[in-house]
Backbone as JSON, one array per atom type, in Angstrom:
{
  "sequence": "MNHFTVLSSDLERSKAFYINVLGLTEGYRPPFTFPGAWLYVGNQAILHIMAGKPMPKNAAGVIDHMAFTASNLQAVVNTLKQQGIHYELHRLKDLEIWQLFFHDPDGAKVELDFPADEPKPSE",
  "N": [[75.9, -126.8, -19.61], [74.71, -123.97, -21.28], [75.21, -121.96, -23.37], [77.88, -120.1, -24.98], [78.99, -116.73, -25.24], [80.49, -114.6, -27.52], [82.26, -111.61, -28.27], [82.43, -109.63, -31.2], [84.41, -107.97, -33.6], [83.96, -107.99, -36.23], [81.38, -109.25, -37.69], [80.76, -110.99, -39.91], [83.25, -112.15, -40.46], [83.72, -113.49, -38.04], [81.55, -115.3, -37.98], [82.17, -116.83, -40.27], [84.58, -117.98, -39.42], [83.8, -119.67, -37.18], [81.92, -121.3, -38.42], [83.3, -122.43, -40.64], [85.64, -123.48, -39.46], [84.91, -124.83, -37.05], [82.59, -126.1, -37.78], [80.05, -125.32, -37.02], [76.58, -124.34, -37.37], [74.59, -121.69, -38.69], [71.67, -120.41, -37.18], [68.29, -119.78, -36.05], [67.85, -116.6, -34.52], [66.7, -114.41, -32.08], [65.05, -111.23, -32.77], [67.05, -109.06, -31.94], [68.18, -105.71, -31.02], [70.71, -105.2, -31.88], [73.42, -106.21, -34.05], [74.26, -109.66, -34.72], [74.76, -113.22, -34.28], [73.49, -116.55, -33.92], [74.95, -119.59, -33.39], [74.8, -123.03, -34.06], [74.87, -126.47, -32.84], [73.44, -129.21, -33.97], [70.22, -128.94, -32.7], [70.76, -127.08, -30.79], [71.63, -123.9, -29.78], [74.75, -123.01, -29.29], [76.72, -121.11, -29.39], [76.79, -117.71, -29.16], [77.13, -114.8, -31.0], [78.0, -111.49, -30.61], [77.81, -108.33, -32.09], [78.58, -105.06, -33.48], [79.07, -103.32, -31.44], [81.45, -101.37, -29.61], [84.61, -102.9, -28.99], [85.43, -104.02, -25.74], [87.66, -102.23, -23.57], [88.7, -103.37, -21.3], [88.26, -106.67, -20.75], [85.32, -108.34, -19.62], [84.91, -110.38, -16.75], [86.46, -113.64, -16.12], [86.81, -115.78, -17.81], [88.72, -118.21, -19.34], [88.85, -119.84, -21.65], [86.88, -121.53, -24.24], [85.62, -124.81, -24.63], [85.21, -127.6, -26.8], [83.96, -130.82, -27.63], [85.39, -132.9, -30.03], [86.03, -134.52, -33.24], [88.03, -136.39, -35.62], [90.81, -135.45, -35.83], [92.99, -135.04, -37.63], [91.73, -133.9, -39.9], [90.79, -131.49, -38.81], [93.18, -130.22, -38.08], [94.23, -129.94, -40.65], [92.37, -128.12, -41.71], [92.81, -125.88, -40.05], [95.44, -125.26, -40.81], [95.03, -124.66, -43.53], [93.5, -122.37, -43.25], [95.33, -120.69, -42.17], [95.69, -120.52, -39.42], [97.23, -120.34, -36.37], [98.06, -122.91, -34.07], [98.13, -124.95, -31.07], [98.97, -128.16, -30.08], [98.36, -130.66, -27.72], [98.97, -133.59, -25.76], [97.08, -134.91, -23.29], [98.28, -135.9, -20.22], [97.9, -139.08, -18.61], [95.01, -139.29, -19.24], [95.31, -139.2, -21.95], [93.95, -137.88, -23.99], [93.64, -135.73, -26.85], [94.37, -132.3, -26.97], [93.57, -129.42, -28.58], [94.45, -126.16, -29.18], [93.56, -122.84, -30.12], [92.93, -119.51, -31.43], [90.08, -117.36, -31.93], [89.06, -114.91, -34.48], [88.92, -112.52, -32.96], [90.41, -113.0, -30.73], [89.43, -114.78, -28.77], [89.98, -117.7, -26.9], [89.94, -121.02, -28.04], [89.3, -124.4, -27.4], [89.65, -127.68, -28.56], [88.72, -130.94, -27.89], [89.86, -134.17, -28.45], [89.31, -137.71, -28.9], [91.32, -140.2, -27.21], [92.12, -142.32, -28.81], [92.55, -141.37, -31.34], [94.81, -140.97, -34.05], [98.08, -139.42, -33.99], [98.3, -136.35, -35.65], [99.69, -135.66, -38.91], [102.08, -133.22, -39.15]],
  "CA": [[76.2, -125.51, -20.19], [73.72, -123.56, -22.27], [75.9, -121.37, -24.51], [78.92, -119.11, -24.79], [78.83, -115.52, -26.04], [81.74, -113.92, -27.85], [82.14, -110.3, -28.91], [83.08, -109.65, -32.5], [84.64, -106.7, -34.28], [83.57, -108.2, -37.62], [80.42, -110.36, -37.58], [80.9, -111.97, -41.0], [84.52, -112.87, -40.26], [83.55, -114.41, -36.91], [80.67, -116.38, -38.42], [82.93, -117.7, -41.18], [85.54, -118.74, -38.6], [83.16, -120.73, -36.42], [81.24, -122.23, -39.34], [84.28, -123.14, -41.46], [86.64, -124.19, -38.66], [84.29, -125.73, -36.08], [81.46, -126.81, -38.37], [78.77, -124.9, -36.47], [75.66, -123.84, -38.38], [73.83, -120.53, -38.25], [70.25, -120.69, -37.06], [67.41, -118.73, -35.55], [68.27, -115.66, -33.48], [65.63, -113.43, -31.88], [65.33, -109.94, -33.4], [67.66, -108.09, -31.03], [68.41, -104.4, -31.61], [72.11, -105.13, -32.29], [73.77, -107.33, -34.92], [74.85, -110.83, -34.12], [74.37, -114.51, -34.86], [73.48, -117.71, -33.05], [75.48, -120.75, -34.09], [74.22, -124.25, -33.49], [75.22, -127.86, -33.05], [72.12, -129.82, -33.94], [69.18, -127.95, -32.43], [71.18, -126.28, -29.64], [72.46, -122.72, -30.05], [75.79, -123.07, -28.27], [77.6, -119.96, -29.47], [76.16, -116.45, -29.55], [78.1, -113.77, -31.39], [77.48, -110.12, -30.5], [78.6, -107.39, -32.89], [78.02, -103.73, -33.56], [79.41, -102.54, -30.25], [82.91, -101.28, -29.5], [85.25, -103.94, -28.19], [85.76, -103.44, -24.44], [89.08, -102.04, -23.26], [88.98, -104.41, -20.31], [87.27, -107.74, -20.9], [84.58, -108.67, -18.4], [85.02, -111.75, -16.26], [87.75, -114.32, -16.09], [86.77, -117.01, -18.61], [89.98, -118.39, -20.05], [88.62, -120.41, -22.98], [85.71, -122.39, -24.43], [86.07, -126.11, -25.11], [84.24, -128.42, -27.49], [84.34, -132.18, -27.97], [85.54, -132.94, -31.49], [86.54, -135.76, -33.82], [88.81, -136.27, -36.84], [91.89, -134.52, -35.53], [93.77, -134.7, -38.83], [90.95, -132.99, -40.74], [90.75, -130.19, -38.17], [94.52, -129.65, -38.24], [94.33, -129.52, -42.05], [91.55, -126.91, -41.86], [93.51, -124.77, -39.41], [96.57, -124.91, -41.67], [94.5, -124.01, -44.74], [93.0, -121.05, -42.86], [96.45, -119.92, -41.64], [95.44, -120.32, -37.99], [98.23, -120.94, -35.48], [97.45, -123.77, -33.04], [99.0, -125.76, -30.22], [98.4, -129.48, -29.84], [98.93, -131.32, -26.56], [98.39, -134.87, -25.35], [96.85, -134.8, -21.85], [98.82, -137.05, -19.5], [96.98, -140.01, -17.95], [93.82, -139.52, -20.06], [95.83, -139.33, -23.3], [93.17, -137.19, -25.0], [94.31, -134.65, -27.56], [93.81, -130.97, -26.76], [94.0, -128.52, -29.64], [94.13, -124.79, -28.79], [93.77, -121.77, -31.09], [92.14, -118.32, -31.12], [89.18, -116.86, -32.96], [89.59, -113.66, -35.04], [89.0, -111.44, -31.97], [91.27, -113.4, -29.63], [88.87, -115.75, -27.82], [90.68, -118.98, -26.97], [89.09, -122.17, -28.31], [89.93, -125.71, -27.18], [88.94, -128.84, -29.08], [89.18, -132.17, -27.26], [89.71, -135.33, -29.32], [89.5, -138.98, -28.2], [92.69, -140.7, -27.07], [92.46, -143.3, -29.85], [92.84, -140.73, -32.63], [96.25, -140.94, -34.31], [98.74, -138.11, -34.03], [98.22, -135.84, -37.03], [100.94, -135.27, -39.57], [102.21, -131.76, -39.06]],
  "C": [[75.16, -125.2, -21.25], [74.38, -122.99, -23.52], [77.05, -120.48, -24.03], [78.56, -117.9, -25.64], [80.2, -114.92, -26.27], [81.41, -112.59, -28.51], [82.92, -110.33, -30.21], [83.24, -108.23, -33.04], [84.22, -106.78, -35.74], [82.69, -109.45, -37.67], [80.63, -111.41, -38.67], [82.18, -112.78, -40.86], [84.39, -113.87, -39.14], [82.65, -115.58, -37.29], [81.43, -117.36, -39.31], [83.92, -118.56, -40.41], [84.85, -119.93, -37.92], [82.41, -121.74, -37.29], [82.27, -123.07, -40.09], [85.28, -123.96, -40.65], [86.0, -125.22, -37.73], [83.09, -126.49, -36.62], [80.12, -126.46, -37.74], [77.89, -124.39, -37.6], [74.88, -122.66, -37.82], [72.35, -120.88, -38.22], [69.5, -119.5, -36.5], [68.06, -117.9, -34.45], [67.14, -114.66, -33.31], [66.02, -112.07, -32.46], [65.82, -108.88, -32.41], [67.89, -106.77, -31.77], [69.86, -104.21, -32.07], [72.43, -106.34, -33.16], [74.41, -108.48, -34.16], [74.4, -112.08, -34.84], [74.34, -115.55, -33.74], [73.93, -118.89, -33.89], [75.15, -122.01, -33.32], [75.06, -125.49, -33.74], [73.89, -128.6, -32.9], [71.08, -128.74, -33.71], [69.51, -127.07, -31.22], [72.07, -125.12, -30.08], [73.52, -122.64, -28.97], [76.73, -121.88, -28.28], [76.82, -118.75, -29.98], [77.26, -115.47, -29.88], [77.4, -112.42, -31.31], [78.4, -109.19, -31.27], [77.95, -106.01, -32.82], [78.25, -102.86, -32.35], [80.93, -102.43, -30.2], [83.45, -102.41, -28.62], [85.66, -103.31, -26.86], [87.27, -103.3, -24.25], [89.54, -103.09, -22.27], [87.88, -105.46, -20.4], [86.61, -108.04, -19.57], [84.83, -110.12, -18.02], [86.4, -112.35, -16.39], [87.73, -115.63, -16.88], [88.04, -117.09, -19.44], [89.77, -118.89, -21.47], [87.3, -121.17, -23.02], [86.2, -123.69, -25.04], [84.91, -126.87, -25.72], [84.81, -129.81, -27.68], [84.38, -132.26, -29.49], [86.0, -134.33, -31.94], [87.25, -135.43, -35.12], [89.88, -135.19, -36.72], [92.67, -134.09, -36.77], [93.02, -133.71, -39.71], [90.9, -131.59, -40.14], [92.1, -129.49, -38.29], [94.69, -129.16, -39.68], [93.56, -128.22, -42.29], [92.25, -125.71, -41.25], [94.7, -124.32, -40.26], [96.09, -124.16, -42.91], [94.03, -122.59, -44.45], [94.12, -120.15, -42.32], [96.32, -119.62, -40.16], [96.49, -121.07, -37.18], [97.51, -121.76, -34.4], [98.54, -124.44, -32.22], [98.27, -127.06, -29.93], [99.13, -130.14, -28.68], [98.23, -132.65, -26.33], [98.28, -134.8, -23.83], [97.34, -136.06, -21.16], [97.73, -137.79, -18.77], [95.75, -140.3, -18.81], [94.17, -139.74, -21.53], [94.97, -138.67, -24.38], [94.01, -136.1, -25.64], [93.59, -133.34, -27.25], [94.43, -130.04, -27.79], [93.52, -127.11, -29.28], [94.44, -123.82, -29.93], [92.84, -120.62, -30.71], [91.24, -117.93, -32.28], [89.7, -115.51, -33.45], [89.7, -112.5, -34.05], [89.76, -111.84, -30.72], [90.68, -114.34, -28.6], [89.55, -117.1, -28.01], [89.67, -120.12, -27.1], [89.91, -123.43, -28.07], [89.04, -126.76, -27.82], [89.56, -130.07, -28.46], [88.83, -133.37, -28.13], [89.97, -136.61, -28.53], [90.95, -139.46, -28.23], [93.08, -141.64, -28.21], [92.68, -142.67, -31.23], [94.36, -140.69, -32.85], [96.8, -139.52, -34.31], [98.7, -137.6, -35.47], [99.61, -135.58, -37.6], [100.99, -133.76, -39.57], [102.72, -131.3, -40.36]]
}
């Protein structure tokens, strides 16, 4: 996978969400004619945010969610609680990995997958 692109009704709010909740960092973005941001993990721009356009009435495509590998489940749960973000946590049968689901400020579904050996977080 190269990257995901999300549409934003408020660029600064979206950047803050992905930087503060997922730990992505803002980096180089070509000088497009519309506002936006490219967010990175290491030297890979994995999330492109597009802003300055009206939100579509009917979303294009059928992508259900974006998923990232993560670590330190308790710290992420704490961050989501501090930010007032509703989430759902599931333990995947057979593999026993933790799957944490929540939505970005414009409704894009985000999944974080944590290793099976991480302890269940205190709710």
